[in-house]
Biopython code that builds the backbone (N, CA, C, O; Angstrom):
import numpy as np
from Bio.PDB.StructureBuilder import StructureBuilder

atoms = [
    (1, "MET", "N", (-136.188, 198.745, -176.918)),
    (1, "MET", "CA", (-136.249, 198.037, -176.305)),
    (1, "MET", "C", (-137.164, 196.744, -176.721)),
    (1, "MET", "O", (-138.036, 196.699, -177.589)),
    (2, "ASN", "N", (-136.765, 195.830, -175.954)),
    (2, "ASN", "CA", (-137.464, 194.622, -176.904)),
    (2, "ASN", "C", (-138.544, 193.978, -175.370)),
    (2, "ASN", "O", (-138.531, 194.288, -174.179)),
    (3, "ILE", "N", (-139.463, 192.880, -176.263)),
    (3, "ILE", "CA", (-140.245, 192.686, -175.173)),
    (3, "ILE", "C", (-140.080, 191.866, -174.222)),
    (3, "ILE", "O", (-141.056, 191.640, -173.507)),
    (4, "MET", "N", (-138.825, 191.202, -173.949)),
    (4, "MET", "CA", (-138.791, 190.617, -172.575)),
    (4, "MET", "C", (-138.487, 192.419, -171.448)),
    (4, "MET", "O", (-139.138, 193.072, -170.633)),
    (5, "THR", "N", (-137.464, 192.484, -171.948)),
    (5, "THR", "CA", (-137.310, 194.409, -171.322)),
    (5, "THR", "C", (-138.431, 194.803, -170.587)),
    (5, "THR", "O", (-138.598, 194.939, -169.375)),
    (6, "PHE", "N", (-139.428, 195.016, -171.889)),
    (6, "PHE", "CA", (-140.349, 195.397, -171.150)),
    (6, "PHE", "C", (-141.538, 194.727, -170.345)),
    (6, "PHE", "O", (-142.115, 195.376, -169.474)),
    (7, "LEU", "N", (-141.922, 193.341, -170.661)),
    (7, "LEU", "CA", (-141.982, 192.196, -169.284)),
    (7, "LEU", "C", (-141.622, 192.493, -168.245)),
    (7, "LEU", "O", (-142.300, 192.774, -167.257)),
    (8, "LEU", "N", (-139.840, 192.440, -168.444)),
    (8, "LEU", "CA", (-139.263, 192.474, -166.977)),
    (8, "LEU", "C", (-139.746, 194.023, -166.354)),
    (8, "LEU", "O", (-140.461, 194.312, -165.394)),
    (9, "VAL", "N", (-139.078, 194.793, -167.269)),
    (9, "VAL", "CA", (-139.712, 196.025, -166.142)),
    (9, "VAL", "C", (-141.059, 196.299, -166.045)),
    (9, "VAL", "O", (-141.471, 197.260, -165.396)),
    (10, "LEU", "N", (-141.947, 195.357, -166.773)),
    (10, "LEU", "CA", (-144.071, 195.838, -166.233)),
    (10, "LEU", "C", (-143.434, 194.714, -164.642)),
    (10, "LEU", "O", (-143.019, 195.265, -163.623)),
    (11, "THR", "N", (-143.493, 193.405, -164.766)),
    (11, "THR", "CA", (-142.468, 192.916, -163.776)),
    (11, "THR", "C", (-142.701, 193.565, -162.183)),
    (11, "THR", "O", (-143.495, 193.582, -161.242)),
    (12, "VAL", "N", (-141.257, 194.125, -162.690)),
    (12, "VAL", "CA", (-140.560, 194.959, -161.612)),
    (12, "VAL", "C", (-142.028, 196.017, -161.089)),
    (12, "VAL", "O", (-142.582, 195.596, -160.074)),
    (13, "CYS", "N", (-142.533, 197.081, -161.607)),
    (13, "CYS", "CA", (-143.211, 197.840, -161.126)),
    (13, "CYS", "C", (-144.708, 197.250, -161.038)),
    (13, "CYS", "O", (-145.496, 197.862, -160.318)),
    (14, "TRP", "N", (-145.065, 196.328, -161.587)),
    (14, "TRP", "CA", (-146.326, 195.725, -160.520)),
    (14, "TRP", "C", (-146.056, 195.328, -159.080)),
    (14, "TRP", "O", (-146.681, 195.772, -158.117)),
    (15, "VAL", "N", (-145.028, 194.418, -159.025)),
    (15, "VAL", "CA", (-144.595, 194.436, -158.000)),
    (15, "VAL", "C", (-144.197, 195.110, -156.736)),
    (15, "VAL", "O", (-144.253, 194.708, -155.574)),
    (16, "PHE", "N", (-143.727, 196.377, -157.309)),
    (16, "PHE", "CA", (-143.341, 197.251, -156.180)),
    (16, "PHE", "C", (-144.956, 197.996, -156.045)),
    (16, "PHE", "O", (-144.980, 198.722, -155.050)),
    (17, "THR", "N", (-145.880, 197.988, -156.571)),
    (17, "THR", "CA", (-146.888, 198.743, -156.474)),
    (17, "THR", "C", (-148.169, 197.961, -155.958)),
    (17, "THR", "O", (-149.316, 198.339, -155.722)),
    (18, "ILE", "N", (-147.564, 196.775, -155.877)),
    (18, "ILE", "CA", (-148.537, 195.354, -155.040)),
    (18, "ILE", "C", (-148.590, 195.870, -154.103)),
    (18, "ILE", "O", (-149.611, 196.435, -153.711)),
    (19, "PHE", "N", (-147.068, 195.809, -153.214)),
    (19, "PHE", "CA", (-146.367, 195.745, -152.007)),
    (19, "PHE", "C", (-147.259, 197.072, -151.254)),
    (19, "PHE", "O", (-147.616, 197.068, -150.076)),
    (20, "ILE", "N", (-147.551, 198.357, -152.403)),
    (20, "ILE", "CA", (-147.682, 199.658, -151.607)),
    (20, "ILE", "C", (-149.170, 199.937, -151.777)),
    (20, "ILE", "O", (-149.673, 201.007, -151.435)),
    (21, "ALA", "N", (-150.012, 198.696, -152.447)),
    (21, "ALA", "CA", (-151.582, 199.115, -152.671)),
    (21, "ALA", "C", (-151.609, 197.581, -151.391)),
    (21, "ALA", "O", (-152.813, 197.729, -151.182)),
    (22, "LEU", "N", (-151.321, 196.623, -150.675)),
    (22, "LEU", "CA", (-151.415, 195.700, -150.117)),
    (22, "LEU", "C", (-152.423, 196.185, -149.230)),
    (22, "LEU", "O", (-153.637, 195.984, -149.187)),
    (23, "PRO", "N", (-151.562, 196.946, -148.454)),
    (23, "PRO", "CA", (-152.278, 197.142, -146.887)),
    (23, "PRO", "C", (-153.256, 198.671, -147.004)),
    (23, "PRO", "O", (-153.362, 199.401, -146.019)),
    (24, "ILE", "N", (-153.647, 198.869, -147.785)),
    (24, "ILE", "CA", (-154.602, 200.422, -148.243)),
    (24, "ILE", "C", (-155.736, 199.343, -147.820)),
    (24, "ILE", "O", (-155.576, 198.124, -147.888)),
    (25, "GLY", "N", (-156.945, 200.022, -147.357)),
    (25, "GLY", "CA", (-158.332, 200.138, -146.769)),
    (25, "GLY", "C", (-158.572, 198.794, -146.021)),
    (25, "GLY", "O", (-159.635, 198.213, -146.239)),
    (26, "ILE", "N", (-157.655, 198.245, -145.143)),
    (26, "ILE", "CA", (-157.622, 196.802, -144.627)),
    (26, "ILE", "C", (-158.618, 197.416, -143.092)),
    (26, "ILE", "O", (-158.519, 198.407, -142.369)),
    (27, "SER", "N", (-159.370, 196.446, -143.124)),
    (27, "SER", "CA", (-160.300, 196.387, -141.409)),
    (27, "SER", "C", (-159.940, 195.517, -140.854)),
    (27, "SER", "O", (-159.591, 194.694, -141.700)),
    (28, "MET", "N", (-159.718, 194.965, -139.451)),
    (28, "MET", "CA", (-159.477, 194.218, -138.815)),
    (28, "MET", "C", (-160.901, 193.236, -138.235)),
    (28, "MET", "O", (-161.910, 193.680, -138.782)),
    (29, "PRO", "N", (-161.095, 192.536, -137.681)),
    (29, "PRO", "CA", (-162.531, 192.359, -137.504)),
    (29, "PRO", "C", (-162.251, 192.474, -135.809)),
    (29, "PRO", "O", (-161.228, 192.077, -135.251)),
    (30, "LYS", "N", (-163.487, 193.153, -135.108)),
    (30, "LYS", "CA", (-163.173, 192.864, -133.469)),
    (30, "LYS", "C", (-163.101, 192.221, -132.732)),
    (30, "LYS", "O", (-162.495, 192.250, -131.661)),
    (31, "GLU", "N", (-164.051, 191.146, -133.444)),
    (31, "GLU", "CA", (-164.286, 189.675, -132.655)),
    (31, "GLU", "C", (-163.571, 188.378, -133.890)),
    (31, "GLU", "O", (-163.780, 188.299, -135.100)),
    (32, "THR", "N", (-162.809, 187.607, -133.106)),
    (32, "THR", "CA", (-162.127, 187.020, -133.826)),
    (32, "THR", "C", (-163.063, 185.600, -133.616)),
    (32, "THR", "O", (-163.655, 185.339, -132.569)),
    (33, "THR", "N", (-163.066, 184.689, -134.915)),
    (33, "THR", "CA", (-163.478, 182.805, -134.180)),
    (33, "THR", "C", (-162.426, 182.668, -134.043)),
    (33, "THR", "O", (-161.430, 183.331, -134.331)),
    (34, "LYS", "N", (-162.671, 181.406, -133.394)),
    (34, "LYS", "CA", (-161.614, 180.239, -133.423)),
    (34, "LYS", "C", (-160.855, 179.750, -134.360)),
    (34, "LYS", "O", (-161.514, 180.085, -135.344)),
    (35, "GLY", "N", (-160.084, 179.283, -134.706)),
    (35, "GLY", "CA", (-158.956, 179.113, -136.133)),
    (35, "GLY", "C", (-158.947, 180.428, -137.116)),
    (35, "GLY", "O", (-158.991, 180.415, -138.346)),
    (36, "HIS", "N", (-158.907, 181.109, -136.596)),
    (36, "HIS", "CA", (-159.067, 182.176, -137.868)),
    (36, "HIS", "C", (-157.640, 183.288, -136.894)),
    (36, "HIS", "O", (-157.383, 183.432, -135.698)),
    (37, "ALA", "N", (-157.136, 183.760, -137.959)),
    (37, "ALA", "CA", (-155.787, 184.913, -137.408)),
    (37, "ALA", "C", (-156.680, 186.489, -136.980)),
    (37, "ALA", "O", (-157.791, 186.887, -137.332)),
    (38, "ASP", "N", (-155.831, 186.991, -136.252)),
    (38, "ASP", "CA", (-156.182, 188.187, -135.344)),
    (38, "ASP", "C", (-155.757, 189.115, -136.185)),
    (38, "ASP", "O", (-156.159, 190.266, -136.019)),
    (39, "SER", "N", (-155.255, 188.945, -136.784)),
    (39, "SER", "CA", (-154.768, 189.958, -138.301)),
    (39, "SER", "C", (-155.541, 189.703, -139.789)),
    (39, "SER", "O", (-155.354, 190.343, -140.824)),
    (40, "ALA", "N", (-156.595, 188.409, -139.540)),
    (40, "ALA", "CA", (-157.098, 188.502, -141.134)),
    (40, "ALA", "C", (-157.861, 189.816, -141.398)),
    (40, "ALA", "O", (-158.621, 190.255, -140.535)),
    (41, "PRO", "N", (-157.658, 190.516, -142.690)),
    (41, "PRO", "CA", (-159.160, 191.714, -142.767)),
    (41, "PRO", "C", (-159.817, 190.990, -142.744)),
    (41, "PRO", "O", (-159.760, 189.787, -142.487)),
    (42, "ILE", "N", (-160.894, 191.951, -143.145)),
    (42, "ILE", "CA", (-162.376, 191.802, -143.294)),
    (42, "ILE", "C", (-162.462, 191.266, -144.981)),
    (42, "ILE", "O", (-162.409, 190.127, -145.444)),
    (43, "LYS", "N", (-162.647, 192.896, -145.801)),
    (43, "LYS", "CA", (-162.699, 192.133, -146.799)),
    (43, "LYS", "C", (-161.164, 193.113, -147.355)),
    (43, "LYS", "O", (-160.980, 194.330, -147.339)),
    (44, "PRO", "N", (-160.277, 192.011, -147.800)),
    (44, "PRO", "CA", (-158.998, 192.383, -148.549)),
    (44, "PRO", "C", (-159.129, 192.998, -149.813)),
    (44, "PRO", "O", (-158.109, 193.607, -150.134)),
    (45, "ARG", "N", (-160.480, 193.059, -151.023)),
    (45, "ARG", "CA", (-160.785, 193.071, -152.124)),
    (45, "ARG", "C", (-159.346, 193.740, -152.551)),
    (45, "ARG", "O", (-158.727, 194.804, -152.563)),
    (46, "MET", "N", (-159.242, 192.005, -152.975)),
    (46, "MET", "CA", (-157.604, 191.893, -153.843)),
    (46, "MET", "C", (-157.708, 191.814, -155.081)),
    (46, "MET", "O", (-156.737, 192.096, -155.783)),
    (47, "GLU", "N", (-159.292, 191.286, -155.809)),
    (47, "GLU", "CA", (-159.329, 191.333, -157.203)),
    (47, "GLU", "C", (-159.145, 193.247, -157.737)),
    (47, "GLU", "O", (-158.662, 193.731, -158.760)),
    (48, "LEU", "N", (-159.683, 193.810, -156.689)),
    (48, "LEU", "CA", (-159.209, 195.801, -157.055)),
    (48, "LEU", "C", (-157.988, 195.844, -157.141)),
    (48, "LEU", "O", (-157.226, 196.133, -158.063)),
    (49, "LYS", "N", (-157.840, 195.520, -156.062)),
    (49, "LYS", "CA", (-155.966, 195.673, -156.340)),
    (49, "LYS", "C", (-155.288, 195.204, -157.480)),
    (49, "LYS", "O", (-154.725, 195.866, -158.353)),
    (50, "LEU", "N", (-155.399, 194.071, -157.379)),
    (50, "LEU", "CA", (-154.628, 193.663, -158.777)),
    (50, "LEU", "C", (-154.808, 193.592, -159.945)),
    (50, "LEU", "O", (-154.165, 193.023, -160.827)),
    (51, "LEU", "N", (-156.155, 194.478, -159.975)),
    (51, "LEU", "CA", (-156.578, 195.296, -161.637)),
    (51, "LEU", "C", (-155.508, 196.990, -161.337)),
    (51, "LEU", "O", (-154.842, 197.392, -162.291)),
    (52, "ILE", "N", (-155.490, 197.527, -160.443)),
    (52, "ILE", "CA", (-155.427, 198.405, -159.956)),
    (52, "ILE", "C", (-154.072, 198.746, -160.261)),
    (52, "ILE", "O", (-153.805, 199.768, -160.894)),
    (53, "THR", "N", (-153.110, 197.868, -159.805)),
    (53, "THR", "CA", (-152.023, 197.591, -159.801)),
    (53, "THR", "C", (-151.632, 197.197, -160.975)),
    (53, "THR", "O", (-150.557, 197.738, -161.230)),
    (54, "PHE", "N", (-152.010, 196.468, -161.872)),
    (54, "PHE", "CA", (-151.703, 196.223, -162.992)),
    (54, "PHE", "C", (-151.641, 197.400, -163.777)),
    (54, "PHE", "O", (-150.728, 197.479, -164.599)),
    (55, "LEU", "N", (-152.660, 198.564, -163.640)),
    (55, "LEU", "CA", (-153.193, 199.339, -164.927)),
    (55, "LEU", "C", (-151.814, 200.392, -164.420)),
    (55, "LEU", "O", (-151.104, 201.013, -165.210)),
    (56, "ILE", "N", (-151.665, 200.392, -162.889)),
    (56, "ILE", "CA", (-150.663, 201.974, -162.229)),
    (56, "ILE", "C", (-149.062, 200.949, -162.985)),
    (56, "ILE", "O", (-148.079, 201.518, -163.460)),
    (57, "SER", "N", (-149.196, 199.732, -162.912)),
    (57, "SER", "CA", (-147.644, 199.627, -163.671)),
    (57, "SER", "C", (-147.198, 199.452, -165.424)),
    (57, "SER", "O", (-146.123, 199.328, -166.012)),
    (58, "ILE", "N", (-148.484, 199.512, -165.810)),
    (58, "ILE", "CA", (-148.509, 199.713, -167.167)),
    (58, "ILE", "C", (-147.942, 200.728, -167.635)),
    (58, "ILE", "O", (-147.084, 200.937, -168.493)),
    (59, "VAL", "N", (-148.920, 201.700, -166.521)),
    (59, "VAL", "CA", (-148.272, 203.522, -167.080)),
    (59, "VAL", "C", (-147.319, 203.617, -166.207)),
    (59, "VAL", "O", (-147.300, 204.718, -165.657)),
    (60, "LEU", "N", (-146.555, 202.921, -165.881)),
    (60, "LEU", "CA", (-145.226, 203.346, -164.987)),
    (60, "LEU", "C", (-144.295, 202.707, -166.255)),
    (60, "LEU", "O", (-143.230, 203.298, -166.432)),
    (61, "THR", "N", (-144.580, 201.575, -167.147)),
    (61, "THR", "CA", (-143.955, 201.092, -167.849)),
    (61, "THR", "C", (-143.910, 201.497, -169.091)),
    (61, "THR", "O", (-142.951, 201.401, -169.856)),
    (62, "LEU", "N", (-145.193, 202.059, -169.350)),
    (62, "LEU", "CA", (-144.621, 203.153, -170.541)),
    (62, "LEU", "C", (-144.094, 204.549, -170.900)),
    (62, "LEU", "O", (-143.664, 205.055, -171.937)),
    (63, "ILE", "N", (-144.360, 205.123, -169.222)),
    (63, "ILE", "CA", (-143.607, 206.172, -168.850)),
    (63, "ILE", "C", (-141.582, 205.921, -169.236)),
    (63, "ILE", "O", (-140.780, 206.556, -169.921)),
    (64, "TYR", "N", (-141.495, 204.863, -168.494)),
    (64, "TYR", "CA", (-140.149, 204.309, -168.712)),
    (64, "TYR", "C", (-139.540, 204.056, -170.099)),
    (64, "TYR", "O", (-138.545, 204.569, -170.610)),
    (65, "TRP", "N", (-140.707, 202.793, -170.756)),
    (65, "TRP", "CA", (-140.303, 202.725, -172.325)),
    (65, "TRP", "C", (-140.286, 204.248, -173.279)),
    (65, "TRP", "O", (-139.476, 204.347, -174.200)),
    (66, "TYR", "N", (-141.173, 205.302, -172.985)),
    (66, "TYR", "CA", (-140.833, 206.677, -173.557)),
    (66, "TYR", "C", (-139.583, 207.011, -173.432)),
    (66, "TYR", "O", (-138.701, 207.196, -174.271)),
    (67, "ILE", "N", (-139.606, 207.090, -171.850)),
    (67, "ILE", "CA", (-137.797, 208.025, -171.914)),
    (67, "ILE", "C", (-136.872, 207.174, -172.648)),
    (67, "ILE", "O", (-136.338, 207.501, -173.708)),
    (68, "ILE", "N", (-136.645, 205.678, -171.828)),
    (68, "ILE", "CA", (-135.571, 205.268, -173.063)),
    (68, "ILE", "C", (-135.530, 205.637, -174.805)),
    (68, "ILE", "O", (-134.529, 205.883, -175.478)),
    (69, "THR", "N", (-136.848, 205.585, -175.217)),
    (69, "THR", "CA", (-136.636, 205.291, -176.915)),
    (69, "THR", "C", (-136.548, 206.766, -177.167)),
    (69, "THR", "O", (-135.786, 206.880, -178.128)),
    (70, "LYS", "N", (-136.995, 208.084, -176.738)),
    (70, "LYS", "CA", (-136.996, 209.709, -177.056)),
    (70, "LYS", "C", (-135.995, 209.605, -176.042)),
    (70, "LYS", "O", (-135.921, 208.393, -176.246)),
    (71, "PHE", "N", (-135.195, 209.777, -175.173)),
    (71, "PHE", "CA", (-134.119, 210.045, -174.831)),
    (71, "PHE", "C", (-132.885, 208.572, -174.336)),
    (71, "PHE", "O", (-132.683, 207.785, -173.411)),
    (72, "PRO", "N", (-132.404, 208.909, -175.548)),
    (72, "PRO", "CA", (-131.197, 207.765, -175.198)),
    (72, "PRO", "C", (-130.214, 208.164, -174.464)),
    (72, "PRO", "O", (-130.169, 207.663, -173.340)),
    (73, "HIS", "N", (-129.555, 208.774, -174.693)),
    (73, "HIS", "CA", (-128.784, 209.298, -173.718)),
    (73, "HIS", "C", (-128.532, 209.277, -172.283)),
    (73, "HIS", "O", (-127.505, 209.154, -171.615)),
    (74, "ILE", "N", (-129.574, 209.410, -172.044)),
    (74, "ILE", "CA", (-129.785, 209.206, -169.976)),
    (74, "ILE", "C", (-128.801, 208.420, -169.841)),
    (74, "ILE", "O", (-127.911, 208.693, -169.035)),
    (75, "LEU", "N", (-128.768, 207.345, -170.565)),
    (75, "LEU", "CA", (-127.959, 206.012, -169.952)),
    (75, "LEU", "C", (-126.630, 205.287, -170.234)),
    (75, "LEU", "O", (-126.142, 204.180, -170.008)),
    (76, "ASP", "N", (-126.091, 207.044, -171.150)),
    (76, "ASP", "CA", (-124.875, 207.191, -171.299)),
    (76, "ASP", "C", (-123.955, 207.191, -170.530)),
    (76, "ASP", "O", (-122.838, 207.238, -171.045)),
    (77, "PHE", "N", (-124.044, 207.142, -169.039)),
    (77, "PHE", "CA", (-123.404, 207.073, -167.906)),
    (77, "PHE", "C", (-123.326, 205.689, -167.286)),
    (77, "PHE", "O", (-122.758, 205.500, -166.210)),
    (78, "LEU", "N", (-123.823, 204.870, -167.884)),
    (78, "LEU", "CA", (-123.909, 203.112, -167.566)),
    (78, "LEU", "C", (-122.512, 202.635, -168.131)),
    (78, "LEU", "O", (-121.793, 201.744, -167.680)),
    (79, "GLN", "N", (-122.293, 203.492, -169.287)),
    (79, "GLN", "CA", (-121.201, 202.520, -170.374)),
    (79, "GLN", "C", (-119.686, 203.206, -170.022)),
    (79, "GLN", "O", (-118.750, 202.556, -170.486)),
    (80, "GLY", "N", (-119.367, 204.262, -169.370)),
    (80, "GLY", "CA", (-118.249, 204.766, -168.683)),
    (80, "GLY", "C", (-117.869, 205.353, -169.466)),
    (80, "GLY", "O", (-116.841, 206.009, -169.303)),
]
sb = StructureBuilder()
sb.init_structure("model")
sb.init_model(0)
sb.init_chain("A")
sb.init_seg("    ")
for serial, (resi, resn, name, xyz) in enumerate(atoms, 1):
    if name == "N":
        sb.init_residue(resn, " ", resi, " ")
    sb.init_atom(name, np.array(xyz, "f"), 0.0, 1.0, " ", f" {name:<3s}", serial, name[0])
structure = sb.get_structure()
């Protein structure tokens, strides 16, 4: 696996995990002020979510890399 494949798998894993993590721990305000959306969360904690999803995506990518390098015959069915 070259570096571009590694980065592509990392990006796909990160996008997948960030969309799972976005709604976790969100609380809506009881009263809204004029000019703000009713659905805007109080504390979205995006920095923490970005860091955690990046770490999870690195672990998932390393698992993928390990499987591909140690068991290359797994993908033989793709070649026909």
